[in-house]
C-alpha positions, 0 to 999 in steps of 0.5 A: 499500500502506498501511504502519503503522509502530510504534516507541516511540522513533521521532522525527520532524524536530520533534525535531531528531534524526529517527530511523531509523524515521522516515527509513525511513517517509518514504522508503517514503512517497516510493515511493508508500505511505501510511505512518502512524508511531506513537511516543511522547512518552516517546522520550527526545528531551526537547529537544522537549517536546511537550505535548498533551491526551488520549492521542494527537496526530495530525500530518500530516507532508510525506510521512507521518502521525504519531501520538504517544501521550502519556507522561512524559518519560524520560532515559537509563538503564534505571529504573522510569519507563522501564518505566512508559512502556513499559507506558503506550505499549502501553495507548495503542496498544490505545486507539488500535486502532479508528482503526488498524482504520478506516485498514485497513493492509496490513502492520504494522511494529513496531520495538524497543525496547520489545519489549512492542510485539511483543504489539500487533503480533501482536494486529493481525496476527490481528485484521486478518489482515495480515503483521507485520514485526518490526524488532530493534535491540537483543536484549532481554532478552539485553542486560539479561543480558550488559551489565546482569548481570541473572540469566536467572531474574529474573522480569522477564527471563523475562517479556521472554523469553516476549514475544521468543519470541511476537513472533519465532514470529509474525512474517512477517519479522524485520529487524534492523540487526545482521547476525549475528543470523539464527541467533539469531532461529531459535534463539529461536523454534525454528523457521525465520524470514524474515530481512532485515539492514537496517543504519543508513541515511544521509540527507544532509538530516539534516546541515547545514554551516551551524554554530550559534553553539555549534557555531562555538565548538567548532570554533573551540576544536578549530582552535585546538588544531590551530593548536598542532600538536596531533593531535586524537583525538575521541569523539562520543556518550554518555558512559556505561559501555556506551561503554567509555571508561575506557581512552581516558580513562587515555590522557589522563594517559599521559606517553608519549602526551602527549609526542607532542602528542596531545590528546583531545576528547569531545563529548556527555553521559552518566552518566559525564561528570561523574565523568570531568571531576572525575577527569581534570582535565588540559590533554590533553583537552577536554569539550564539551556534546552538540550536535544530530545535524545538526551532529556531522560538521561538528565532527568533520571538524576532527579527526585521527582519531575513536575508537569504543570497545566493551565486551569482552562476547560480545553483540556477536558478533551485530553492531553498527550504530551511528549513530556510524558514520554521522556519523564516516564522513559527517565524512570522517575515519578511524576507530579502532575497538576492537571484538571482533567482525567488521563487514562495513560497517567492513571493506568501507568500509576506513576505518580500523583495528580493535583488541581491545576494552578493551585499553589497551596496543593502544589506546595503540600504535594511537594512537601509530602513527596519529599517525606516519601521513602526512596524505594516508593519513589523508585517504584512509581518511576519504574511503573511509568517506564514499564507502562511505557515500554509495554503499551506506548512503543511505536511498534504496538501503536502502529499495529492498531493504526495500521489495521484501521488504515487497511480497513478504510482502504478496503472499504473505499475499494468496495464503494468504488466497485 
């Protein structure tokens, strides 16, 4: 079977941070399918500054074919340059259509963001008369409304909503990392939909136990804190508004917390990092730069607990599926989750504690309580998460189920054509 996978923000191994889309595409290829992955140079992975002439570059990977469409380098954040990169990606997709037609795929898989690609996906479905799968990781434009505080009446929001509806109505299968979204897709499309939950996957090949010189320095610093009998609470990831770190940062100046010899470690970059560094200049917290994804668990396994905080906003009622959990669980350390929503993965894994989001007193009580736990219990919870990850969330396991659904809709489409 020929599978065409289109995702603006995908990235291959060349970026040092292969994306979920690439890893699923690679696994499908290992199962015997021919897979072509189309993504953008404007994917935010600016550590790999690929330059080329023309509107696309074709690269043969070990297992799949990759097509990189040209576009401007972009940074984290929602801005006009990012929107322009969306539009340019769609223009270049249509320019590449003749080559897609010649390749003659059996199924199209379009992954958000950007949801503008839904239009191209439906175009391919109708022109080539093949089924369309839409994968949704973030609910746009709902995220812009509930997180970005944009009005439903905003013309741009209205435009995105029409595209969202158009995509869902025409999809033969809607795949999402968010476990509680089936009713949302049905209500948005105002019709029955075919839904499949496909959480974030794990590939051991992505990670390395041989640290870089930068990582060695970070590990040395953390172990030095441990040698001083510090209880190390760590956060790794983007440092921005959506990451709800205010409460955690305020704990770094809480006298009751500090007298318990607790130290906070933050690994990553983001729009609020400089602000936090200037505001919280104390000896109880340390900021480290972002490191390549491949080394994150190797650092985190030296910490005592890992914290994942979320905003107190209603959109998370549809579920979450962060990359962070994969890295946290693989590190084999217990997780303190501050979230006002249910997660099947977190609860089944039994790998830590869950508290309400953005509740300073609850966060403080939880950390002080965990500090008193026996090391044996912390280790057990951490290994619970790692065991669950290895058993249930590998790309091999998840792709088997996904492949069955893909083959099912392709067969159904063939019967319909007959």
